[in-house]
C-alpha positions in Angstrom: 165.7 141.8 165.1 164.4 144.8 166.8 160.6 144.9 166.7 159.8 148.1 168.4 156.9 149.8 166.6 157.3 153.6 166.7 153.7 154.7 166.2 153.1 158.4 166.3 151.3 159.7 169.3 150.1 163.2 170.1 152.5 164.0 173.0 155.5 163.6 170.7 154.0 166.2 168.3 153.9 169.1 170.8 157.4 170.2 169.9 156.7 171.5 166.4 154.0 174.0 165.4 154.1 175.3 161.8 152.2 178.3 160.4 150.2 176.6 157.7 148.7 179.1 155.2 145.2 178.1 154.0 145.0 175.3 156.6 141.3 176.0 157.4 140.3 175.4 153.8 141.8 171.9 153.8 139.7 168.7 154.1 140.1 166.7 157.3 140.5 162.9 157.0 141.8 160.1 159.2 145.6 159.6 158.8 148.0 157.4 160.8 151.7 156.7 160.5 154.1 154.2 162.1 157.6 152.8 161.8 159.3 149.6 162.8 163.0 148.9 163.0 163.8 146.0 160.6 167.5 145.9 161.4 168.6 142.3 162.0 170.6 141.7 165.2 172.3 138.7 163.6 174.6 138.3 160.6 172.9 138.0 157.3 174.1 138.3 153.7 173.4 141.6 152.0 172.0 142.0 148.5 172.6 144.5 145.7 176.2 143.8 144.8 177.3 140.5 143.3 180.9 140.6 144.7 179.7 140.0 148.3 180.5 136.6 149.7 180.0 137.0 153.4 177.3 138.2 155.8 177.2 141.8 156.9 180.0 143.0 159.2 177.9 145.5 161.2 175.3 148.2 161.2 176.2 151.6 160.0 172.6 152.9 160.1 169.4 151.1 161.2 166.8 150.4 158.5 163.0 150.7 158.8 159.7 149.7 157.4 157.2 152.6 157.7 153.5 153.0 156.9 151.0 155.7 156.1 147.3 154.9 156.5 144.7 157.2 154.9 141.0 157.1 155.3 138.3 155.6 157.6 137.1 152.0 157.7 133.8 153.3 156.3 135.3 154.7 153.1 138.0 152.0 153.0 141.5 152.8 154.2 144.6 152.8 152.0 148.0 151.8 153.4 151.3 152.8 151.9 154.4 151.0 153.2 158.0 152.0 152.5 160.8 149.5 153.2 164.5 150.0 153.3 165.5 147.1 151.1 166.7 146.3 147.6 163.2 145.1 146.8 160.1 143.5 148.3 158.8 140.6 146.2 155.2 140.3 145.1 154.6 137.1 147.1 155.5 139.0 150.3 153.0 141.7 149.5 150.4 139.0 148.8 151.0 137.3 152.1 150.8 140.6 154.1 147.6 141.6 152.2 146.1 138.2 153.0 146.8 138.8 156.7 145.5 142.3 156.7 142.3 141.2 155.1 141.4 139.3 158.2 142.2 142.3 160.5 141.2 145.4 158.6 139.3 146.8 155.6 142.4 147.1 153.4 142.0 145.7 149.9 144.4 144.9 147.1 144.1 148.2 145.2 144.4 150.2 148.4 147.7 148.6 149.6 151.1 149.6 148.2 154.6 148.7 149.1 157.6 150.8 147.9 161.2 149.7 148.2 164.0 152.1 148.8 166.4 149.9 146.8 169.3 150.4 149.2 172.1 148.1 148.3 173.1 147.7 151.9 170.2 145.7 153.3 169.7 142.0 153.8 168.9 139.6 151.0 165.4 138.3 150.6 164.1 135.1 149.2 162.7 136.0 145.7 164.7 139.1 145.0 167.8 139.1 142.8 168.3 135.3 143.3 171.2 135.2 140.9 173.0 138.3 142.1 176.1 136.3 143.2 176.2 134.1 140.1 176.4 131.1 142.3 174.3 129.1 144.7 173.9 130.6 148.1 176.1 128.6 150.5 174.1 126.3 152.8 175.4 128.1 155.9 174.0 131.4 154.7 170.5 130.3 153.8 169.0 130.0 157.3 169.7 133.7 158.1 168.3 134.8 154.7 165.1 132.8 155.2 164.7 134.0 158.8 165.1 137.6 157.8 162.5 137.1 155.0 160.0 135.6 157.5 160.6 138.4 160.0 160.3 141.2 157.4 157.0 139.8 156.3 155.8 139.9 159.9 157.0 143.4 160.4 155.4 144.8 157.3 152.1 143.4 158.7 152.9 145.0 162.1 153.7 148.4 160.7 150.6 148.5 158.5 148.4 147.6 161.4 150.1 150.1 163.7 149.5 152.9 161.1 145.8 151.9 160.9 145.6 152.0 164.7 147.2 155.4 164.8 144.7 157.2 162.5 143.6 160.6 163.8 142.1 163.7 162.1 144.6 165.3 159.7 144.9 167.2 156.5 147.1 166.4 153.5 149.0 168.8 151.2 151.6 168.2 148.5 154.0 169.9 146.2 157.0 169.1 143.9 160.6 170.3 144.4 163.9 169.6 142.7 167.0 167.7 143.8 169.9 167.4 141.4 172.2 164.6 142.5 170.7 161.9 140.2 172.3 161.5 136.8 171.5 159.1 134.0 174.2 156.4 134.0 173.8 154.8 130.6 176.4 155.1 128.0 174.1 156.1 125.2 173.2 159.4 123.6 169.8 159.9 125.3 170.4 160.5 129.0 167.0 161.6 130.3 166.8 162.7 133.9 163.9 163.3 136.3 164.9 165.5 139.3 161.3 165.9 140.6 160.9 165.5 144.3 157.2 165.1 145.2 156.4 165.7 148.8 153.2 164.8 150.7 152.7 166.3 154.2 150.2 165.1 156.8 149.3 167.7 159.4 147.2 167.3 162.5 144.4 169.6 163.7 146.8 171.7 165.6 149.1 172.3 162.6 151.8 169.8 163.6 153.4 167.7 161.0 152.6 164.0 161.5 154.2 162.4 158.4 156.1 163.4 155.3 156.3 161.1 152.2 158.9 161.8 149.5 159.9 160.0 146.3 163.0 160.5 144.2 164.1 158.7 141.0 167.6 157.5 141.9 169.4 154.3 142.8 170.4 154.0 146.4 173.9 153.0 145.4 176.0 155.8 146.8 178.0 153.3 148.9 178.8 149.6 148.7 179.9 148.9 152.3 179.3 145.5 153.9 177.4 147.1 156.7 173.7 147.7 156.9 172.7 151.2 155.8 169.8 153.0 154.2 172.0 155.0 151.8 170.7 158.5 150.9 167.1 157.5 151.5 167.9 156.5 155.1 169.8 159.8 155.7 166.9 161.8 154.2 164.5 160.1 156.6 166.7 160.9 159.5 167.1 164.5 158.4 163.3 165.0 158.1 162.5 163.4 161.4 165.2 165.6 163.0 163.5 168.7 161.5 160.0 167.6 162.4 160.2 165.8 165.8 157.6 163.1 166.2 156.9 162.9 162.5 157.4 159.8 160.4 159.4 160.3 157.2 158.8 157.8 154.4 161.0 157.6 151.3 160.3 155.8 148.1 161.9 155.7 144.6 160.6 157.0 141.3 161.5 155.6 138.0 165.3 155.6 138.7 166.5 152.4 137.2 169.0 154.3 135.0 169.7 157.1 137.4 172.6 156.9 139.8 173.7 159.3 142.6 176.6 161.2 140.9 179.3 161.3 142.1 179.2 158.5 144.6 181.2 155.9 146.7 181.8 157.9 149.9 179.9 158.2 153.1 180.3 162.0 152.9 178.3 162.0 149.7 175.6 159.7 151.2 175.1 162.3 154.0 175.2 165.2 151.5 172.6 163.8 149.2 170.3 162.7 152.1 170.6 166.1 153.7 170.0 167.9 150.4 166.8 165.9 149.8 165.7 166.5 153.4 166.3 170.3 153.1 164.3 170.5 149.9 161.4 168.5 151.4 161.5 170.7 154.5 161.4 173.8 152.4 158.3 172.5 150.7 156.7 171.3 153.9 157.1 174.7 155.5 155.7 176.5 152.5 152.3 176.8 150.9 151.7 173.3 149.6 148.6 172.5 147.6 145.8 171.1 149.7 144.8 167.5 148.9 141.0 167.7 149.4 139.6 165.1 147.0 138.5 161.7 148.2 141.0 158.9 147.7 140.1 156.5 145.0 142.3 153.5 144.1 142.4 151.2 141.1 144.8 148.4 140.1 145.2 146.3 136.9 147.2 143.1 136.6 148.7 142.7 133.2 151.2 140.4 131.6 154.5 141.6 130.1 155.7 139.3 127.3 159.3 138.1 127.1 161.1 138.0 123.8 161.7 134.7 122.0 163.1 132.3 124.6 166.5 130.7 123.9 166.5 127.1 122.6 168.2 124.3 124.5 171.1 124.5 122.1 171.4 128.3 122.8 171.2 127.7 126.6 174.0 125.1 126.2 176.2 127.7 124.4 175.4 130.3 127.1 176.3 127.8 129.8 179.8 127.7 128.4 180.2 131.4 128.7 183.3 132.8 130.5 181.0 135.4 132.2 179.9 133.8 135.5 176.5 135.5 135.6 175.6 134.3 132.1 176.8 130.7 132.6 175.1 130.3 136.0 171.8 131.6 134.7 172.0 129.3 131.7 172.8 126.3 133.8 169.8 127.0 136.0 167.5 127.1 133.0 169.0 123.9 131.5 168.2 122.2 134.8 164.6 123.4 134.6 164.3 122.0 131.1 165.9 118.8 132.3 163.0 118.5 134.9 160.5 119.2 132.0 159.6 122.5 133.5 158.2 125.1 131.1 160.0 128.4 131.1 157.8 131.4 131.6 156.8 133.4 128.6 155.2 136.3 130.5 155.8 138.3 133.7 152.8 139.3 135.9 152.8 143.1 136.4 150.6 145.2 138.6 149.8 148.8 137.6 148.2 150.7 140.5 146.8 154.2 140.8 145.7 156.3 143.8 144.0 159.6 143.1 142.7 162.3 145.4 139.7 163.7 143.4 141.1 166.1 140.8 144.0 167.3 143.1 146.7 164.7 142.6 147.3 161.2 141.3 150.0 158.6 142.2 151.0 155.8 139.9 152.8 152.8 141.3 154.9 150.7 138.9 156.8 147.5 139.8 160.4 146.8 139.1 163.5 148.7 138.4 161.8 150.9 135.9 163.6 153.4 133.7 163.1 157.1 133.7 161.4 157.3 130.3 158.2 156.0 132.0 157.9 158.8 134.5 158.7 161.4 131.9 156.2 159.9 129.5 153.5 159.7 132.2 154.1 163.4 133.1 153.8 164.3 129.4 150.6 162.4 128.7 149.0 163.4 132.0 149.0 166.7 133.7 152.6 167.1 135.1 151.4 169.5 137.8 149.2 166.8 139.3 151.2 163.6 138.8 153.4 161.5 141.1 155.1 158.4 139.8 156.6 155.7 142.0 158.8 152.8 140.8 160.0 149.8 142.7 156.4 149.4 143.9 154.6 146.2 145.0 157.3 144.0 143.4 160.8 144.3 142.1 161.0 141.4 139.6 163.7 142.8 137.3 164.6 145.8 135.3 161.7 147.2 133.2 163.1 149.1 130.2 161.3 151.5 127.9 161.3 150.7 124.2 164.2 153.0 123.7 166.3 151.4 126.4 165.3 147.9 125.1 166.4 148.8 121.6 169.7 150.3 122.8 170.4 147.2 124.9 173.0 147.1 127.6 172.6 146.3 131.3 169.1 147.8 131.9 167.8 146.7 128.5 168.8 143.0 128.6 171.8 141.7 130.5 170.5 142.5 134.0 167.7 139.9 133.5 170.2 137.2 134.4 170.6 138.5 138.0 166.8 138.3 138.4 166.6 134.8 136.9 164.3 135.9 134.1 164.5 133.8 130.9 165.4 136.6 128.5 164.7 140.3 127.8 161.2 141.7 127.3 159.4 141.7 124.0 159.4 145.1 122.1 155.9 146.0 123.2 156.8 146.2 126.9 156.4 150.0 127.1 153.1 150.1 125.3 151.6 147.3 127.5 152.5 149.3 130.6 151.4 152.6 129.3 148.1 151.2 128.0 147.4 149.9 131.5 148.3 153.3 133.0 145.8 154.9 130.7 143.2 152.4 131.7 143.5 153.0 135.5 144.0 156.8 135.3 140.9 159.1 135.5 140.5 160.9 132.3 140.5 164.3 134.0 144.2 164.0 134.5 145.0 163.8 130.8 147.2 166.5 129.4 145.2 169.1 127.4 148.3 170.5 125.7 151.8 169.2 124.9 154.1 169.8 127.8 157.7 170.7 127.1 160.5 168.9 129.0 161.4 171.0 132.1 164.7 172.6 132.3 167.2 170.8 134.6 167.8 172.1 138.1 170.5 174.8 137.9 173.1 176.1 140.4 174.5 179.5 139.7 178.2 180.3 139.6 179.0 184.0 139.6 182.6 183.4 138.3 182.7 180.9 135.5 186.4 181.0 135.3 186.8 179.8 138.9 186.6 176.1 138.0 188.0 174.5 141.1 185.0 175.2 143.3 181.6 173.4 143.5 178.5 174.9 145.1 175.4 173.5 146.8 171.8 174.5 146.3 172.2 177.3 148.9 175.3 178.8 147.1 177.8 177.6 149.6 181.2 176.8 147.9 183.8 174.2 148.7 187.0 173.4 146.8 187.1 170.8 144.0 189.8 168.4 145.2 188.8 165.0 143.7 187.4 163.7 140.4 184.2 163.1 142.3 184.0 166.8 143.2 184.6 167.7 139.6 181.9 165.3 138.4 179.4 167.2 140.5 180.6 170.5 139.0 180.2 169.0 135.5 176.6 168.1 136.3 176.0 171.8 137.2 177.7 172.9 133.9 175.5 170.7 131.8 172.4 171.9 133.7 173.4 175.6 133.2 174.1 175.1 129.5 170.6 173.7 129.2 169.2 176.8 130.9 170.4 178.7 127.8 170.0 176.0 125.1 166.9 174.3 126.4 166.6 170.7 127.6 168.3 168.0 125.6 166.4 164.9 126.6 162.9 165.0 125.2 162.3 161.2 125.3 159.0 161.7 123.4 160.8 162.6 120.2 163.2 159.6 120.2 162.9 157.3 117.1 164.9 154.5 115.5 167.7 155.9 113.2 166.2 154.2 110.0 169.4 154.8 108.0 168.8 155.2 104.2 171.6 154.9 101.6 170.8 157.5 98.9 173.9 156.9 96.7 177.5 155.8 96.9 180.7 156.4 95.0 184.1 154.8 95.2 187.2 157.0 95.5 190.8 155.9 95.5 191.0 155.6 99.3 187.4 155.5 100.6 183.8 154.7 99.8 181.6 157.9 99.9 177.9 157.3 100.7 175.2 159.8 100.9 172.8 158.8 103.6 169.8 160.1 105.6 168.9 159.2 109.1 166.2 160.0 111.6 167.4 161.9 114.7 163.9 162.2 116.2 160.3 161.9 115.2 159.4 163.7 112.0 163.0 164.6 110.9 165.6 163.4 108.5 169.3 164.5 108.4 171.3 164.3 105.2 174.9 163.3 105.7 178.0 161.9 104.0 179.5 158.7 105.3 183.1 158.1 104.3 184.4 154.5 104.8 188.1 153.8 104.2 188.9 151.1 101.6 191.6 149.6 103.9 190.7 148.8 107.5 192.9 147.7 110.4 193.5 144.0 110.9 190.7 144.0 113.5 188.3 145.2 110.8 187.3 148.2 112.9 188.7 151.7 112.4 188.5 154.9 114.6 185.7 157.3 113.6 185.2 161.0 113.4 182.0 163.1 113.5 182.9 166.0 111.2 180.9 169.3 111.5 180.9 172.1 109.0 181.2 175.8 109.3 178.6 178.4 108.4 178.4 177.7 104.7 175.6 177.2 102.3 177.0 173.9 101.0 177.0 172.5 104.5 178.4 169.0 104.7 179.9 169.1 101.2 182.8 171.3 102.4 184.3 168.9 105.0 183.7 166.1 102.6 186.0 167.8 100.0 183.2 168.5 97.5 183.5 172.3 97.5 184.3 175.3 99.5 187.7 176.0 101.1 190.3 173.3 100.6 191.7 174.1 104.1 188.3 172.8 105.5 188.3 169.4 103.7 189.1 167.7 107.0 186.6 164.8 106.6 188.1 163.9 103.2 191.6 164.1 104.6 190.7 162.0 107.7 189.0 159.4 105.6 192.2 159.1 103.5 194.0 158.7 106.8 191.9 155.7 107.8 189.1 157.2 109.8 185.4 156.4 109.2 183.8 159.9 108.9 180.2 160.9 109.3 179.5 164.4 108.0 175.9 165.7 108.7 174.3 169.0 107.6 173.6 171.4 110.4 169.9 172.3 110.6 169.0 174.8 107.8 172.3 174.3 105.9 173.2 172.2 102.8 170.4 169.8 101.9 168.7 170.1 105.2 165.9 172.8 104.9 165.0 172.8 108.6 162.6 175.5 109.7 163.9 176.6 113.1 160.6 178.4 113.9 158.2 175.6 112.9 160.0 172.2 113.0 162.2 173.5 115.8 159.3 174.7 117.9 159.9 171.8 120.3 163.5 173.0 121.0 164.6 176.2 122.7 167.6 176.6 120.5 169.2 175.6 117.2 172.3 174.8 119.2 170.5 172.1 121.2 168.8 170.7 118.1 172.2 170.3 116.5 173.7 168.8 119.6 170.9 166.2 119.6 171.4 165.4 116.0 175.1 164.9 116.6 174.4 162.6 119.5 172.3 160.5 117.2 175.1 160.6 114.6 177.4 159.0 117.2 174.6 156.4 117.7 174.8 155.8 114.0 178.6 155.4 114.0 178.3 152.9 116.8 176.1 150.7 114.6 178.6 150.4 111.8 180.6 147.2 111.7 183.7 149.1 110.5 183.8 151.4 113.6 185.7 150.8 116.8 183.0 152.4 119.0 185.6 153.0 121.8 187.6 155.3 119.5 185.3 158.1 118.2 186.1 161.8 118.1 184.6 165.0 116.7 186.1 167.8 114.6 184.7 171.1 113.4 185.5 174.6 112.3 183.8 177.8 113.4 180.1 176.9 113.7 181.3 173.3 113.8 184.1 174.2 116.2 181.9 175.3 119.0 179.2 172.7 118.1 181.9 170.0 118.5 182.6 171.3 122.0 179.0 171.5 123.0 178.3 168.0 121.7 181.3 166.5 123.5 180.1 168.0 126.8 176.9 166.0 126.5 178.3 162.8 124.9 181.1 161.1 126.8 181.5 158.6 123.9 183.5 161.3 122.1 187.1 160.7 123.3 188.7 163.5 121.4 187.6 167.0 120.2 189.3 169.2 117.6 187.8 172.7 117.6 189.1 175.1 115.0 188.2 178.8 115.4 185.3 177.7 117.7 185.3 179.8 120.8 186.4 182.5 123.1 184.7 183.4 126.5 181.6 185.5 126.1 183.2 188.6 127.7 186.0 188.4 125.0 183.6 187.9 122.1 183.6 191.4 120.5 184.1 193.0 123.9 181.1 191.2 125.4 178.7 192.0 122.6 177.1 188.6 122.5 174.3 189.3 120.0 176.0 187.1 117.4 175.1 184.1 119.5 171.4 184.8 119.6 169.9 183.9 116.2 167.5 181.0 116.0 170.3 178.8 114.7 172.2 179.3 117.9 170.9 180.4 121.3 168.0 182.9 121.2 167.5 182.7 125.0 170.8 184.8 125.4 168.7 187.6 124.0 165.2 186.7 125.2 166.1 185.7 128.8 169.6 187.0 129.5 169.2 190.3 127.8 172.4 190.0 125.7 174.4 190.5 128.9 177.5 188.3 129.2 177.3 188.7 133.0 174.0 187.0 133.1 174.7 184.0 130.8 174.9 181.0 133.2 177.8 179.2 131.5 181.0 180.1 129.7 183.7 178.4 127.6 186.0 178.1 130.5 183.6 175.5 131.8 182.8 174.0 128.4 186.5 173.1 127.7 187.0 171.8 131.3 183.8 169.7 131.3 185.3 167.5 128.5 188.3 166.6 130.7 190.0 164.1 130.9 189.1 163.5 127.3 191.2 165.3 124.7 190.6 168.8 123.4 192.7 170.3 120.6 192.1 173.9 119.6 193.3 175.7 116.5 192.9 179.4 117.5 194.6 181.7 115.0 196.1 185.0 116.3 194.2 187.0 113.7 190.8 185.4 114.1 188.3 188.2 113.9 185.5 186.3 115.6 187.2 184.6 118.5 189.7 186.7 120.4 192.9 184.8 121.1 193.4 186.5 124.5 190.1 184.9 125.7 191.1 181.5 124.3 194.4 181.6 126.2 192.6 182.5 129.4 190.1 179.7 129.0 192.8 177.2 128.2 194.8 178.2 131.3 191.8 177.8 133.6 190.7 174.5 132.0 194.3 173.3 132.4 193.8 173.3 136.1 191.1 170.7 135.8 193.0 168.6 133.3 195.9 168.6 135.8 193.5 167.6 138.6 192.5 164.6 136.5 196.1 163.9 135.5 195.3 164.5 131.8 197.5 167.5 131.1 198.7 166.0 127.8 195.2 165.8 126.5 194.8 169.6 126.3 196.5 171.1 123.2 196.4 174.7 121.9 197.9 175.9 118.6 197.9 179.5 117.6 199.0 180.1 114.0 199.6 183.6 112.7 196.5 183.3 110.5 193.0 184.6 110.1 189.7 182.7 110.8 191.1 179.5 109.1 192.4 176.0 109.6 195.9 176.1 108.0 197.6 172.9 106.6 200.3 172.7 109.3 197.7 172.9 112.1 195.4 170.4 110.4 198.4 168.0 110.2 199.2 168.6 113.9 195.5 167.9 114.8 195.5 164.7 112.8 198.7 163.4 114.4 197.2 164.3 117.8 194.0 162.4 117.0 196.1 159.4 115.9 197.8 159.4 119.3 194.4 159.3 121.1 192.3 157.2 118.8 194.6 154.8 116.9 
């Protein structure tokens, strides 16, 4: 292993002088930085991906441990270490800290280690021990143990080197945005955190000595069998190229459920790392906020309870599983029970805080921790002064929020097998952690007012009909040639829709569905239930649930979310209980064998929703409705009669465009039927878009975009295309007075280019009856047959 310590020295810093506004007003303190190359020069098995069976085949990029030391021995120095590895275990931190205690004034609360979580770094003893679902071959163990010993030594070395490098410097910080992280979970709520906090250390001559960044995203852009730092490694290289002589440190935020999107190519690794580096450089060269306050540190060790442990009989059943990871995990625990070992009931968990007076506070949280935590901390404390790091001081397992735990899935439960934890966490995991955060945080950082979720990072597209291009943050365009290119454009479309509709993912308002059956009635072909469910805190949605009397042999039927038009009776019309017979599509689909859920739109039917008062936490009625619809899909997935892989959505007029909007944000919807639902904004009454601006829809079109179709940052060309390769069926009558057929045809032609790129041309269907704003019988029949082809 290379052991060269690259400590900063003054002669290396003579190459870069930055004009730093307000520099004289900043507090001078001692700061040191150092780096050590931790790339092994011998083969060793890599961690992160369970399919690997052999040691690494080479080195694509060297990896490093880096350290930043802040403060004098008199005041007590603090040392932050970043390591390019999937995770540094708590025992290694403890060992390094024990060594540092004999050579420095560093104490437990003033020592933090952050892992980059690159999946192309060597395996360590104590991290992801079950990742391969098998015992490590004897011939591989010596190299893994050797690397583990050497990494421990080098973390000690880099910490001491940073302490030895301390010189007078000033600190400044700010928060930028980088948009390549996307929530990877297949559930309705997909919160994101695109914040990029940046800390800059500058010497007395105005030269940058160190830059520390943190971003909430997995380092899983690639899965090669060579050593590589992934986007974090590229970002460090980019910053050190821009600031010669400086040390660039990169950590992760709460990114357990955020992946780089798209991914899987080296080109994307470089793009993401360079994008992050460019944003950090922009901040570092600007007027960052001075960090003048004295550094105070506090840590609290807590215990996170596991849920009820499996019994021996349950372990024996799990050991017979055909899933290798489950069987291997169960057999290891049976062996422990056979040795009369007690299985752990709790996990030790260290919550740590560093704060610089009133200027800024950092929170360090162990584990693969989900994004809900950073968003909640930045709600309950002053977002403008908060910095949240995950993967810190230990990576013992995934740490889900209560929402993710209730949803289940990989991050909520099944990943625990790879970390060799006995079971998932108990339901109070989030409250235990957040209570500890509140205990260690100074009270002056508490939020004084409720903070709204920030709008996602947006990238402007001057021509929304030009779908086969994707832009970067600087506006440079490149052609869309692959599904991965298109996925990036879709991320931009979603962000731009939220600029108009407001942010979708307010995790603070999530609540269990709490479904209530109000009444039920049997009809000749289905059971009709009136229900209410909770889409978010303090709200109840009335809905009809139609369940066919006869189900497929599997017992699970396809399902449809059925959305009504602008009508006072709301949900009753699609359910066949009033209104126009041509819009009784929920009733007809239920008779056809579909489970149908028919909710009221806010302020319609039996849903007296006050869009001014109750909706004050949303920027638009459209987004509120989308959120309700996503929770409706959650509800459908809970029903034993529903095949959750075969769910679609249908709607007319208001329901027609609401169906499209919902499907953009919920990929669980495999097919969309939109009747009289859209035309591009310039074709809507000749570009007079005021009809879209009531509180029920998108008032920001009026308030922010001045009722100017040229200024609206998304259009229906993109909405239709963003659903690809899933199916979209449009009933667009020739005589529709609301939605001009010429615009519909243009949008379909352009969207067809994307469906062709994704080899899904047959999933895009347009029918144009010679009719007014209606859903004629022939077109409904065609839509139902089309749905049968996709969902049955």
